[in-house]
PDB file of the backbone (N, CA, C, O) and the ligand in Angstrom, with CONECT records:
HET     ZN  A 101       1
ATOM      1  N   MET A   1     178.627 -42.793  21.332  1.00  0.00           N
ATOM      2  CA  MET A   1     179.905 -43.520  21.341  1.00  0.00           C
ATOM      3  C   MET A   1     180.444 -43.614  19.916  1.00  0.00           C
ATOM      4  O   MET A   1     179.765 -44.088  19.006  1.00  0.00           O
ATOM      5  N   SER A   2     181.674 -43.152  19.750  1.00  0.00           N
ATOM      6  CA  SER A   2     182.269 -43.141  18.417  1.00  0.00           C
ATOM      7  C   SER A   2     182.936 -44.476  18.114  1.00  0.00           C
ATOM      8  O   SER A   2     183.481 -45.129  19.004  1.00  0.00           O
ATOM      9  N   TYR A   3     182.886 -44.860  16.882  1.00  0.00           N
ATOM     10  CA  TYR A   3     183.483 -46.120  16.464  1.00  0.00           C
ATOM     11  C   TYR A   3     184.948 -45.876  16.084  1.00  0.00           C
ATOM     12  O   TYR A   3     185.244 -45.022  15.249  1.00  0.00           O
ATOM     13  N   ALA A   4     185.843 -46.619  16.693  1.00  0.00           N
ATOM     14  CA  ALA A   4     187.273 -46.425  16.449  1.00  0.00           C
ATOM     15  C   ALA A   4     187.658 -47.001  15.095  1.00  0.00           C
ATOM     16  O   ALA A   4     187.455 -48.186  14.830  1.00  0.00           O
ATOM     17  N   THR A   5     188.209 -46.163  14.257  1.00  0.00           N
ATOM     18  CA  THR A   5     188.674 -46.643  12.961  1.00  0.00           C
ATOM     19  C   THR A   5     190.198 -46.714  12.918  1.00  0.00           C
ATOM     20  O   THR A   5     190.787 -47.195  11.950  1.00  0.00           O
ATOM     21  N   THR A   6     190.817 -46.226  13.982  1.00  0.00           N
ATOM     22  CA  THR A   6     192.277 -46.320  14.080  1.00  0.00           C
ATOM     23  C   THR A   6     192.634 -46.872  15.457  1.00  0.00           C
ATOM     24  O   THR A   6     191.831 -46.830  16.389  1.00  0.00           O
ATOM     25  N   PHE A   7     193.844 -47.385  15.562  1.00  0.00           N
ATOM     26  CA  PHE A   7     194.317 -47.850  16.865  1.00  0.00           C
ATOM     27  C   PHE A   7     195.764 -47.404  17.025  1.00  0.00           C
ATOM     28  O   PHE A   7     196.465 -47.121  16.053  1.00  0.00           O
ATOM     29  N   LEU A   8     196.180 -47.350  18.269  1.00  0.00           N
ATOM     30  CA  LEU A   8     197.543 -46.901  18.543  1.00  0.00           C
ATOM     31  C   LEU A   8     198.492 -48.085  18.568  1.00  0.00           C
ATOM     32  O   LEU A   8     198.196 -49.141  19.128  1.00  0.00           O
ATOM     33  N   LYS A   9     199.621 -47.879  17.956  1.00  0.00           N
ATOM     34  CA  LYS A   9     200.635 -48.935  17.921  1.00  0.00           C
ATOM     35  C   LYS A   9     201.993 -48.266  18.096  1.00  0.00           C
ATOM     36  O   LYS A   9     202.294 -47.250  17.469  1.00  0.00           O
ATOM     37  N   GLN A  10     202.790 -48.853  18.951  1.00  0.00           N
ATOM     38  CA  GLN A  10     204.110 -48.294  19.181  1.00  0.00           C
ATOM     39  C   GLN A  10     205.068 -48.833  18.131  1.00  0.00           C
ATOM     40  O   GLN A  10     205.128 -50.036  17.881  1.00  0.00           O
ATOM     41  N   CYS A  11     205.804 -47.931  17.530  1.00  0.00           N
ATOM     42  CA  CYS A  11     206.784 -48.352  16.530  1.00  0.00           C
ATOM     43  C   CYS A  11     207.880 -49.161  17.209  1.00  0.00           C
ATOM     44  O   CYS A  11     208.495 -48.685  18.162  1.00  0.00           O
ATOM     45  N   PRO A  12     208.134 -50.379  16.733  1.00  0.00           N
ATOM     46  CA  PRO A  12     209.162 -51.207  17.377  1.00  0.00           C
ATOM     47  C   PRO A  12     210.565 -50.659  17.179  1.00  0.00           C
ATOM     48  O   PRO A  12     211.494 -51.065  17.878  1.00  0.00           O
ATOM     49  N   SER A  13     210.728 -49.740  16.233  1.00  0.00           N
ATOM     50  CA  SER A  13     212.053 -49.207  15.935  1.00  0.00           C
ATOM     51  C   SER A  13     212.349 -47.931  16.717  1.00  0.00           C
ATOM     52  O   SER A  13     213.372 -47.836  17.395  1.00  0.00           O
ATOM     53  N   CYS A  14     211.443 -46.942  16.621  1.00  0.00           N
ATOM     54  CA  CYS A  14     211.704 -45.663  17.280  1.00  0.00           C
ATOM     55  C   CYS A  14     210.873 -45.461  18.543  1.00  0.00           C
ATOM     56  O   CYS A  14     211.107 -44.517  19.297  1.00  0.00           O
ATOM     57  N   GLY A  15     209.907 -46.338  18.775  1.00  0.00           N
ATOM     58  CA  GLY A  15     209.148 -46.280  20.011  1.00  0.00           C
ATOM     59  C   GLY A  15     208.046 -45.242  20.032  1.00  0.00           C
ATOM     60  O   GLY A  15     207.393 -45.052  21.057  1.00  0.00           O
ATOM     61  N   ARG A  16     207.833 -44.569  18.913  1.00  0.00           N
ATOM     62  CA  ARG A  16     206.769 -43.563  18.873  1.00  0.00           C
ATOM     63  C   ARG A  16     205.414 -44.224  18.677  1.00  0.00           C
ATOM     64  O   ARG A  16     205.298 -45.282  18.059  1.00  0.00           O
ATOM     65  N   ARG A  17     204.403 -43.579  19.215  1.00  0.00           N
ATOM     66  CA  ARG A  17     203.043 -44.112  19.067  1.00  0.00           C
ATOM     67  C   ARG A  17     202.470 -43.646  17.745  1.00  0.00           C
ATOM     68  O   ARG A  17     202.461 -42.455  17.435  1.00  0.00           O
ATOM     69  N   LEU A  18     201.993 -44.610  16.974  1.00  0.00           N
ATOM     70  CA  LEU A  18     201.450 -44.312  15.656  1.00  0.00           C
ATOM     71  C   LEU A  18     199.969 -44.644  15.640  1.00  0.00           C
ATOM     72  O   LEU A  18     199.525 -45.620  16.244  1.00  0.00           O
ATOM     73  N   GLU A  19     199.210 -43.807  14.931  1.00  0.00           N
ATOM     74  CA  GLU A  19     197.795 -44.073  14.748  1.00  0.00           C
ATOM     75  C   GLU A  19     197.636 -44.827  13.439  1.00  0.00           C
ATOM     76  O   GLU A  19     197.901 -44.289  12.364  1.00  0.00           O
ATOM     77  N   ILE A  20     197.206 -46.063  13.538  1.00  0.00           N
ATOM     78  CA  ILE A  20     197.118 -46.919  12.352  1.00  0.00           C
ATOM     79  C   ILE A  20     195.651 -47.248  12.082  1.00  0.00           C
ATOM     80  O   ILE A  20     194.892 -47.552  13.002  1.00  0.00           O
ATOM     81  N   ARG A  21     195.268 -47.183  10.817  1.00  0.00           N
ATOM     82  CA  ARG A  21     193.893 -47.529  10.450  1.00  0.00           C
ATOM     83  C   ARG A  21     193.661 -49.017  10.679  1.00  0.00           C
ATOM     84  O   ARG A  21     194.544 -49.839  10.437  1.00  0.00           O
ATOM     85  N   VAL A  22     192.454 -49.354  11.152  1.00  0.00           N
ATOM     86  CA  VAL A  22     192.146 -50.754  11.441  1.00  0.00           C
ATOM     87  C   VAL A  22     192.188 -51.614  10.180  1.00  0.00           C
ATOM     88  O   VAL A  22     192.390 -52.825  10.261  1.00  0.00           O
ATOM     89  N   GLN A  23     191.996 -50.991   9.011  1.00  0.00           N
ATOM     90  CA  GLN A  23     192.063 -51.741   7.752  1.00  0.00           C
ATOM     91  C   GLN A  23     193.458 -52.329   7.529  1.00  0.00           C
ATOM     92  O   GLN A  23     193.624 -53.303   6.794  1.00  0.00           O
ATOM     93  N   TYR A  24     194.462 -51.718   8.179  1.00  0.00           N
ATOM     94  CA  TYR A  24     195.844 -52.166   7.972  1.00  0.00           C
ATOM     95  C   TYR A  24     196.274 -53.223   8.982  1.00  0.00           C
ATOM     96  O   TYR A  24     197.442 -53.612   9.016  1.00  0.00           O
ATOM     97  N   LEU A  25     195.341 -53.686   9.799  1.00  0.00           N
ATOM     98  CA  LEU A  25     195.666 -54.729  10.779  1.00  0.00           C
ATOM     99  C   LEU A  25     196.234 -55.965  10.088  1.00  0.00           C
ATOM    100  O   LEU A  25     195.670 -56.466   9.115  1.00  0.00           O
ATOM    101  N   GLY A  26     197.355 -56.444  10.608  1.00  0.00           N
ATOM    102  CA  GLY A  26     197.961 -57.648  10.070  1.00  0.00           C
ATOM    103  C   GLY A  26     198.778 -57.415   8.817  1.00  0.00           C
ATOM    104  O   GLY A  26     199.368 -58.348   8.272  1.00  0.00           O
ATOM    105  N   ARG A  27     198.818 -56.143   8.346  1.00  0.00           N
ATOM    106  CA  ARG A  27     199.587 -55.838   7.141  1.00  0.00           C
ATOM    107  C   ARG A  27     200.826 -55.046   7.520  1.00  0.00           C
ATOM    108  O   ARG A  27     200.926 -54.495   8.617  1.00  0.00           O
ATOM    109  N   ASN A  28     201.754 -55.003   6.598  1.00  0.00           N
ATOM    110  CA  ASN A  28     202.981 -54.252   6.849  1.00  0.00           C
ATOM    111  C   ASN A  28     202.729 -52.758   6.637  1.00  0.00           C
ATOM    112  O   ASN A  28     202.190 -52.344   5.611  1.00  0.00           O
ATOM    113  N   VAL A  29     203.129 -51.969   7.619  1.00  0.00           N
ATOM    114  CA  VAL A  29     202.990 -50.524   7.521  1.00  0.00           C
ATOM    115  C   VAL A  29     204.357 -49.888   7.749  1.00  0.00           C
ATOM    116  O   VAL A  29     205.264 -50.495   8.318  1.00  0.00           O
ATOM    117  N   GLN A  30     204.470 -48.660   7.291  1.00  0.00           N
ATOM    118  CA  GLN A  30     205.736 -47.951   7.433  1.00  0.00           C
ATOM    119  C   GLN A  30     205.575 -46.832   8.447  1.00  0.00           C
ATOM    120  O   GLN A  30     204.632 -46.044   8.376  1.00  0.00           O
ATOM    121  N   CYS A  31     206.505 -46.770   9.392  1.00  0.00           N
ATOM    122  CA  CYS A  31     206.492 -45.722  10.406  1.00  0.00           C
ATOM    123  C   CYS A  31     206.723 -44.370   9.729  1.00  0.00           C
ATOM    124  O   CYS A  31     207.640 -44.212   8.924  1.00  0.00           O
ATOM    125  N   THR A  32     205.865 -43.392  10.075  1.00  0.00           N
ATOM    126  CA  THR A  32     205.988 -42.071   9.466  1.00  0.00           C
ATOM    127  C   THR A  32     207.156 -41.279  10.050  1.00  0.00           C
ATOM    128  O   THR A  32     207.550 -40.253   9.497  1.00  0.00           O
ATOM    129  N   HIS A  33     207.708 -41.753  11.164  1.00  0.00           N
ATOM    130  CA  HIS A  33     208.783 -41.023  11.832  1.00  0.00           C
ATOM    131  C   HIS A  33     210.166 -41.521  11.420  1.00  0.00           C
ATOM    132  O   HIS A  33     211.037 -40.736  11.046  1.00  0.00           O
ATOM    133  N   CYS A  34     210.352 -42.851  11.497  1.00  0.00           N
ATOM    134  CA  CYS A  34     211.688 -43.380  11.214  1.00  0.00           C
ATOM    135  C   CYS A  34     211.730 -44.189   9.934  1.00  0.00           C
ATOM    136  O   CYS A  34     212.814 -44.550   9.475  1.00  0.00           O
ATOM    137  N   GLY A  35     210.565 -44.488   9.337  1.00  0.00           N
ATOM    138  CA  GLY A  35     210.546 -45.181   8.052  1.00  0.00           C
ATOM    139  C   GLY A  35     210.685 -46.681   8.138  1.00  0.00           C
ATOM    140  O   GLY A  35     210.746 -47.353   7.108  1.00  0.00           O
ATOM    141  N   SER A  36     210.736 -47.224   9.343  1.00  0.00           N
ATOM    142  CA  SER A  36     210.875 -48.676   9.458  1.00  0.00           C
ATOM    143  C   SER A  36     209.538 -49.356   9.163  1.00  0.00           C
ATOM    144  O   SER A  36     208.472 -48.819   9.461  1.00  0.00           O
ATOM    145  N   ILE A  37     209.619 -50.542   8.575  1.00  0.00           N
ATOM    146  CA  ILE A  37     208.418 -51.279   8.196  1.00  0.00           C
ATOM    147  C   ILE A  37     208.176 -52.379   9.229  1.00  0.00           C
ATOM    148  O   ILE A  37     209.094 -53.115   9.590  1.00  0.00           O
ATOM    149  N   PHE A  38     206.950 -52.484   9.693  1.00  0.00           N
ATOM    150  CA  PHE A  38     206.589 -53.510  10.671  1.00  0.00           C
ATOM    151  C   PHE A  38     205.144 -53.921  10.448  1.00  0.00           C
ATOM    152  O   PHE A  38     204.392 -53.249   9.743  1.00  0.00           O
ATOM    153  N   THR A  39     204.768 -55.043  11.064  1.00  0.00           N
ATOM    154  CA  THR A  39     203.407 -55.556  10.912  1.00  0.00           C
ATOM    155  C   THR A  39     202.477 -54.846  11.888  1.00  0.00           C
ATOM    156  O   THR A  39     202.764 -54.757  13.082  1.00  0.00           O
ATOM    157  N   ALA A  40     201.373 -54.347  11.374  1.00  0.00           N
ATOM    158  CA  ALA A  40     200.392 -53.656  12.202  1.00  0.00           C
ATOM    159  C   ALA A  40     199.535 -54.680  12.934  1.00  0.00           C
ATOM    160  O   ALA A  40     198.636 -55.291  12.357  1.00  0.00           O
ATOM    161  N   SER A  41     199.833 -54.852  14.211  1.00  0.00           N
ATOM    162  CA  SER A  41     199.013 -55.741  15.025  1.00  0.00           C
ATOM    163  C   SER A  41     198.477 -54.943  16.197  1.00  0.00           C
ATOM    164  O   SER A  41     199.094 -53.973  16.638  1.00  0.00           O
ATOM    165  N   ASN A  42     197.345 -55.351  16.688  1.00  0.00           N
ATOM    166  CA  ASN A  42     196.672 -54.590  17.744  1.00  0.00           C
ATOM    167  C   ASN A  42     197.207 -54.931  19.135  1.00  0.00           C
ATOM    168  O   ASN A  42     196.471 -54.866  20.120  1.00  0.00           O
ATOM    169  N   SER A  43     198.478 -55.293  19.213  1.00  0.00           N
ATOM    170  CA  SER A  43     199.077 -55.592  20.501  1.00  0.00           C
ATOM    171  C   SER A  43     200.576 -55.343  20.413  1.00  0.00           C
ATOM    172  O   SER A  43     201.131 -55.466  19.321  1.00  0.00           O
ATOM    173  N   PRO A  44     201.256 -55.006  21.485  1.00  0.00           N
ATOM    174  CA  PRO A  44     200.710 -54.886  22.828  1.00  0.00           C
ATOM    175  C   PRO A  44     200.265 -53.470  23.175  1.00  0.00           C
ATOM    176  O   PRO A  44     200.042 -53.173  24.349  1.00  0.00           O
ATOM    177  N   ALA A  45     200.129 -52.584  22.183  1.00  0.00           N
ATOM    178  CA  ALA A  45     199.758 -51.203  22.469  1.00  0.00           C
ATOM    179  C   ALA A  45     198.372 -51.129  23.094  1.00  0.00           C
ATOM    180  O   ALA A  45     198.144 -50.325  23.998  1.00  0.00           O
ATOM    181  N   ASN A  46     197.434 -51.967  22.617  1.00  0.00           N
ATOM    182  CA  ASN A  46     196.082 -51.985  23.168  1.00  0.00           C
ATOM    183  C   ASN A  46     195.722 -53.398  23.596  1.00  0.00           C
ATOM    184  O   ASN A  46     194.875 -54.040  22.975  1.00  0.00           O
ATOM    185  N   PRO A  47     196.359 -53.885  24.653  1.00  0.00           N
ATOM    186  CA  PRO A  47     196.090 -55.280  25.040  1.00  0.00           C
ATOM    187  C   PRO A  47     194.686 -55.452  25.592  1.00  0.00           C
ATOM    188  O   PRO A  47     194.118 -54.532  26.181  1.00  0.00           O
ATOM    189  N   LEU A  48     194.139 -56.634  25.394  1.00  0.00           N
ATOM    190  CA  LEU A  48     192.832 -56.959  25.962  1.00  0.00           C
ATOM    191  C   LEU A  48     193.006 -57.150  27.466  1.00  0.00           C
ATOM    192  O   LEU A  48     194.102 -57.486  27.916  1.00  0.00           O
ATOM    193  N   PRO A  49     191.964 -56.946  28.242  1.00  0.00           N
ATOM    194  CA  PRO A  49     192.102 -57.175  29.681  1.00  0.00           C
ATOM    195  C   PRO A  49     192.523 -58.610  29.946  1.00  0.00           C
ATOM    196  O   PRO A  49     191.919 -59.538  29.407  1.00  0.00           O
ATOM    197  N   PRO A  50     193.550 -58.810  30.769  1.00  0.00           N
ATOM    198  CA  PRO A  50     194.058 -60.168  30.982  1.00  0.00           C
ATOM    199  C   PRO A  50     193.012 -61.072  31.617  1.00  0.00           C
ATOM    200  O   PRO A  50     192.280 -60.669  32.520  1.00  0.00           O
ATOM    201  N   GLN A  51     192.961 -62.308  31.122  1.00  0.00           N
ATOM    202  CA  GLN A  51     191.996 -63.271  31.636  1.00  0.00           C
ATOM    203  C   GLN A  51     192.260 -63.587  33.107  1.00  0.00           C
ATOM    204  O   GLN A  51     191.340 -63.919  33.854  1.00  0.00           O
ATOM    205  N   ASP A  52     193.529 -63.481  33.515  1.00  0.00           N
ATOM    206  CA  ASP A  52     193.888 -63.799  34.898  1.00  0.00           C
ATOM    207  C   ASP A  52     193.082 -62.966  35.884  1.00  0.00           C
ATOM    208  O   ASP A  52     192.709 -63.443  36.955  1.00  0.00           O
ATOM    209  N   THR A  53     192.816 -61.718  35.514  1.00  0.00           N
ATOM    210  CA  THR A  53     192.069 -60.832  36.411  1.00  0.00           C
ATOM    211  C   THR A  53     190.686 -61.395  36.674  1.00  0.00           C
ATOM    212  O   THR A  53     190.208 -61.380  37.808  1.00  0.00           O
ATOM    213  N   LEU A  54     190.039 -61.894  35.621  1.00  0.00           N
ATOM    214  CA  LEU A  54     188.697 -62.456  35.760  1.00  0.00           C
ATOM    215  C   LEU A  54     188.733 -63.718  36.610  1.00  0.00           C
ATOM    216  O   LEU A  54     187.853 -63.941  37.441  1.00  0.00           O
ATOM    217  N   VAL A  55     189.760 -64.547  36.397  1.00  0.00           N
ATOM    218  CA  VAL A  55     189.893 -65.789  37.169  1.00  0.00           C
ATOM    219  C   VAL A  55     190.132 -65.452  38.630  1.00  0.00           C
ATOM    220  O   VAL A  55     189.520 -66.051  39.514  1.00  0.00           O
ATOM    221  N   ASP A  56     191.022 -64.494  38.893  1.00  0.00           N
ATOM    222  CA  ASP A  56     191.296 -64.081  40.268  1.00  0.00           C
ATOM    223  C   ASP A  56     190.026 -63.592  40.944  1.00  0.00           C
ATOM    224  O   ASP A  56     189.763 -63.905  42.106  1.00  0.00           O
ATOM    225  N   GLN A  57     189.244 -62.820  40.203  1.00  0.00           N
ATOM    226  CA  GLN A  57     188.003 -62.281  40.762  1.00  0.00           C
ATOM    227  C   GLN A  57     187.045 -63.419  41.125  1.00  0.00           C
ATOM    228  O   GLN A  57     186.404 -63.389  42.175  1.00  0.00           O
ATOM    229  N   ALA A  58     186.955 -64.418  40.249  1.00  0.00           N
ATOM    230  CA  ALA A  58     186.070 -65.560  40.499  1.00  0.00           C
ATOM    231  C   ALA A  58     186.528 -66.334  41.725  1.00  0.00           C
ATOM    232  O   ALA A  58     185.708 -66.782  42.527  1.00  0.00           O
ATOM    233  N   ILE A  59     187.859 -66.491  41.871  1.00  0.00           N
ATOM    234  CA  ILE A  59     188.403 -67.211  43.031  1.00  0.00           C
ATOM    235  C   ILE A  59     188.106 -66.426  44.313  1.00  0.00           C
ATOM    236  O   ILE A  59     187.742 -67.005  45.337  1.00  0.00           O
ATOM    237  N   ARG A  60     188.267 -65.106  44.241  1.00  0.00           N
ATOM    238  CA  ARG A  60     187.987 -64.271  45.414  1.00  0.00           C
ATOM    239  C   ARG A  60     186.515 -64.371  45.814  1.00  0.00           C
ATOM    240  O   ARG A  60     186.188 -64.480  46.995  1.00  0.00           O
ATOM    241  N   ASP A  61     185.628 -64.333  44.808  1.00  0.00           N
ATOM    242  CA  ASP A  61     184.198 -64.448  45.082  1.00  0.00           C
ATOM    243  C   ASP A  61     183.886 -65.779  45.745  1.00  0.00           C
ATOM    244  O   ASP A  61     183.107 -65.847  46.696  1.00  0.00           O
ATOM    245  N   ALA A  62     184.513 -66.853  45.225  1.00  0.00           N
ATOM    246  CA  ALA A  62     184.282 -68.193  45.772  1.00  0.00           C
ATOM    247  C   ALA A  62     184.784 -68.270  47.211  1.00  0.00           C
ATOM    248  O   ALA A  62     184.136 -68.882  48.060  1.00  0.00           O
ATOM    249  N   GLU A  63     185.939 -67.651  47.495  1.00  0.00           N
ATOM    250  CA  GLU A  63     186.487 -67.671  48.854  1.00  0.00           C
ATOM    251  C   GLU A  63     185.576 -66.925  49.816  1.00  0.00           C
ATOM    252  O   GLU A  63     185.378 -67.355  50.952  1.00  0.00           O
ATOM    253  N   ILE A  64     185.024 -65.810  49.360  1.00  0.00           N
ATOM    254  CA  ILE A  64     184.098 -65.032  50.202  1.00  0.00           C
ATOM    255  C   ILE A  64     182.854 -65.869  50.483  1.00  0.00           C
ATOM    256  O   ILE A  64     182.337 -65.881  51.600  1.00  0.00           O
ATOM    257  N   TYR A  65     182.380 -66.570  49.450  1.00  0.00           N
ATOM    258  CA  TYR A  65     181.190 -67.412  49.604  1.00  0.00           C
ATOM    259  C   TYR A  65     181.465 -68.537  50.593  1.00  0.00           C
ATOM    260  O   TYR A  65     180.661 -68.789  51.491  1.00  0.00           O
ATOM    261  N   LEU A  66     182.614 -69.221  50.429  1.00  0.00           N
ATOM    262  CA  LEU A  66     182.962 -70.327  51.321  1.00  0.00           C
ATOM    263  C   LEU A  66     183.128 -69.837  52.756  1.00  0.00           C
ATOM    264  O   LEU A  66     182.720 -70.521  53.695  1.00  0.00           O
ATOM    265  N   ALA A  67     183.723 -68.657  52.932  1.00  0.00           N
ATOM    266  CA  ALA A  67     183.916 -68.083  54.265  1.00  0.00           C
ATOM    267  C   ALA A  67     182.570 -67.835  54.919  1.00  0.00           C
ATOM    268  O   ALA A  67     182.405 -68.068  56.116  1.00  0.00           O
ATOM    269  N   SER A  68     181.594 -67.359  54.130  1.00  0.00           N
ATOM    270  CA  SER A  68     180.276 -67.079  54.693  1.00  0.00           C
ATOM    271  C   SER A  68     179.573 -68.380  55.066  1.00  0.00           C
ATOM    272  O   SER A  68     178.868 -68.439  56.074  1.00  0.00           O
ATOM    273  N   VAL A  69     179.766 -69.444  54.244  1.00  0.00           N
ATOM    274  CA  VAL A  69     179.175 -70.752  54.553  1.00  0.00           C
ATOM    275  C   VAL A  69     179.768 -71.281  55.848  1.00  0.00           C
ATOM    276  O   VAL A  69     179.051 -71.815  56.694  1.00  0.00           O
ATOM    277  N   GLU A  70     181.091 -71.130  56.003  1.00  0.00           N
ATOM    278  CA  GLU A  70     181.772 -71.594  57.211  1.00  0.00           C
ATOM    279  C   GLU A  70     181.248 -70.853  58.441  1.00  0.00           C
ATOM    280  O   GLU A  70     181.046 -71.441  59.503  1.00  0.00           O
ATOM    281  N   GLU A  71     181.038 -69.571  58.272  1.00  0.00           N
ATOM    282  CA  GLU A  71     180.532 -68.750  59.369  1.00  0.00           C
ATOM    283  C   GLU A  71     179.145 -69.233  59.801  1.00  0.00           C
ATOM    284  O   GLU A  71     178.856 -69.336  60.993  1.00  0.00           O
ATOM    285  N   ILE A  72     178.295 -69.528  58.816  1.00  0.00           N
ATOM    286  CA  ILE A  72     176.951 -70.030  59.110  1.00  0.00           C
ATOM    287  C   ILE A  72     177.045 -71.357  59.847  1.00  0.00           C
ATOM    288  O   ILE A  72     176.301 -71.585  60.801  1.00  0.00           O
ATOM    289  N   ASN A  73     177.956 -72.245  59.419  1.00  0.00           N
ATOM    290  CA  ASN A  73     178.144 -73.538  60.082  1.00  0.00           C
ATOM    291  C   ASN A  73     178.573 -73.352  61.528  1.00  0.00           C
ATOM    292  O   ASN A  73     178.099 -74.057  62.419  1.00  0.00           O
ATOM    293  N   GLN A  74     179.486 -72.387  61.761  1.00  0.00           N
ATOM    294  CA  GLN A  74     179.972 -72.142  63.120  1.00  0.00           C
ATOM    295  C   GLN A  74     178.853 -71.603  64.000  1.00  0.00           C
ATOM    296  O   GLN A  74     178.746 -71.971  65.169  1.00  0.00           O
ATOM    297  N   VAL A  75     178.027 -70.739  63.444  1.00  0.00           N
ATOM    298  CA  VAL A  75     176.882 -70.207  64.193  1.00  0.00           C
ATOM    299  C   VAL A  75     175.946 -71.351  64.549  1.00  0.00           C
ATOM    300  O   VAL A  75     175.428 -71.423  65.664  1.00  0.00           O
ATOM    301  N   GLY A  76     175.733 -72.254  63.576  1.00  0.00           N
ATOM    302  CA  GLY A  76     174.861 -73.408  63.811  1.00  0.00           C
ATOM    303  C   GLY A  76     175.420 -74.307  64.900  1.00  0.00           C
ATOM    304  O   GLY A  76     174.664 -74.776  65.751  1.00  0.00           O
ATOM    305  N   LEU A  77     176.733 -74.561  64.897  1.00  0.00           N
ATOM    306  CA  LEU A  77     177.368 -75.391  65.917  1.00  0.00           C
ATOM    307  C   LEU A  77     177.217 -74.747  67.284  1.00  0.00           C
ATOM    308  O   LEU A  77     176.887 -75.415  68.264  1.00  0.00           O
ATOM    309  N   ALA A  78     177.462 -73.431  67.344  1.00  0.00           N
ATOM    310  CA  ALA A  78     177.348 -72.711  68.611  1.00  0.00           C
ATOM    311  C   ALA A  78     175.923 -72.814  69.139  1.00  0.00           C
ATOM    312  O   ALA A  78     175.703 -72.971  70.340  1.00  0.00           O
ATOM    313  N   TRP A  79     174.964 -72.725  68.232  1.00  0.00           N
ATOM    314  CA  TRP A  79     173.560 -72.814  68.651  1.00  0.00           C
ATOM    315  C   TRP A  79     173.265 -74.189  69.230  1.00  0.00           C
ATOM    316  O   TRP A  79     172.580 -74.298  70.248  1.00  0.00           O
ATOM    317  N   ARG A  80     173.778 -75.250  68.589  1.00  0.00           N
ATOM    318  CA  ARG A  80     173.529 -76.616  69.062  1.00  0.00           C
ATOM    319  C   ARG A  80     174.195 -76.866  70.411  1.00  0.00           C
ATOM    320  O   ARG A  80     173.673 -77.604  71.247  1.00  0.00           O
ATOM    321  N   GLU A  81     175.390 -76.222  70.617  1.00  0.00           N
ATOM    322  CA  GLU A  81     176.078 -76.393  71.894  1.00  0.00           C
ATOM    323  C   GLU A  81     175.258 -75.782  73.025  1.00  0.00           C
ATOM    324  O   GLU A  81     175.203 -76.308  74.136  1.00  0.00           O
ATOM    325  N   GLN A  82     174.622 -74.653  72.706  1.00  0.00           N
ATOM    326  CA  GLN A  82     173.820 -73.976  73.726  1.00  0.00           C
ATOM    327  C   GLN A  82     172.457 -74.645  73.899  1.00  0.00           C
ATOM    328  O   GLN A  82     171.824 -74.506  74.946  1.00  0.00           O
ATOM    329  N   HIS A  83     172.012 -75.358  72.893  1.00  0.00           N
ATOM    330  CA  HIS A  83     170.689 -75.979  72.928  1.00  0.00           C
ATOM    331  C   HIS A  83     170.826 -77.452  72.590  1.00  0.00           C
ATOM    332  O   HIS A  83     170.551 -77.856  71.460  1.00  0.00           O
ATOM    333  N   PRO A  84     171.250 -78.266  73.560  1.00  0.00           N
ATOM    334  CA  PRO A  84     171.455 -79.693  73.249  1.00  0.00           C
ATOM    335  C   PRO A  84     170.196 -80.341  72.700  1.00  0.00           C
ATOM    336  O   PRO A  84     169.087 -80.140  73.195  1.00  0.00           O
ATOM    337  N   GLN A  85     170.415 -81.126  71.657  1.00  0.00           N
ATOM    338  CA  GLN A  85     169.271 -81.790  71.022  1.00  0.00           C
ATOM    339  C   GLN A  85     169.172 -83.222  71.558  1.00  0.00           C
ATOM    340  O   GLN A  85     170.195 -83.852  71.830  1.00  0.00           O
ATOM    341  N   PRO A  86     167.992 -83.719  71.706  1.00  0.00           N
ATOM    342  CA  PRO A  86     167.841 -85.131  72.112  1.00  0.00           C
ATOM    343  C   PRO A  86     168.360 -86.053  71.028  1.00  0.00           C
ATOM    344  O   PRO A  86     168.149 -85.805  69.841  1.00  0.00           O
ATOM    345  N   ILE A  87     169.035 -87.110  71.429  1.00  0.00           N
ATOM    346  CA  ILE A  87     169.600 -88.046  70.464  1.00  0.00           C
ATOM    347  C   ILE A  87     168.496 -89.025  70.050  1.00  0.00           C
ATOM    348  O   ILE A  87     167.841 -89.654  70.882  1.00  0.00           O
ATOM    349  N   ALA A  88     168.327 -89.120  68.779  1.00  0.00           N
ATOM    350  CA  ALA A  88     167.299 -90.015  68.243  1.00  0.00           C
ATOM    351  C   ALA A  88     167.725 -91.449  68.427  1.00  0.00           C
ATOM    352  O   ALA A  88     168.886 -91.789  68.197  1.00  0.00           O
ATOM    353  N   GLU A  89     166.821 -92.279  68.832  1.00  0.00           N
ATOM    354  CA  GLU A  89     167.144 -93.692  69.023  1.00  0.00           C
ATOM    355  C   GLU A  89     166.411 -94.592  68.047  1.00  0.00           C
ATOM    356  O   GLU A  89     166.581 -95.811  68.084  1.00  0.00           O
TER     357      GLU A  89
HETATM  358 ZN    ZN A 101     209.396 -45.494  13.940  1.00  0.00          ZN2+
END
């Protein structure tokens, strides 16, 4: 696995993708195509995976878990209906 020493950033002026060295992160760089100066930031050209996706996944997992618990409860109820239990006194 190669270590990335550059990242892609879209020029806000001409829209071209520029390869910028990571050392220049947060510093002003000049576009080689149109000459406009802008701050080299690692977004939004290479955005991090959105946190919402992870939250959605966790909610989906929880819903699947709850659905399975409900199913087990329903099976248990059906079993009790078919097999009446003596009432404790
Ligand atoms: Zn440009």
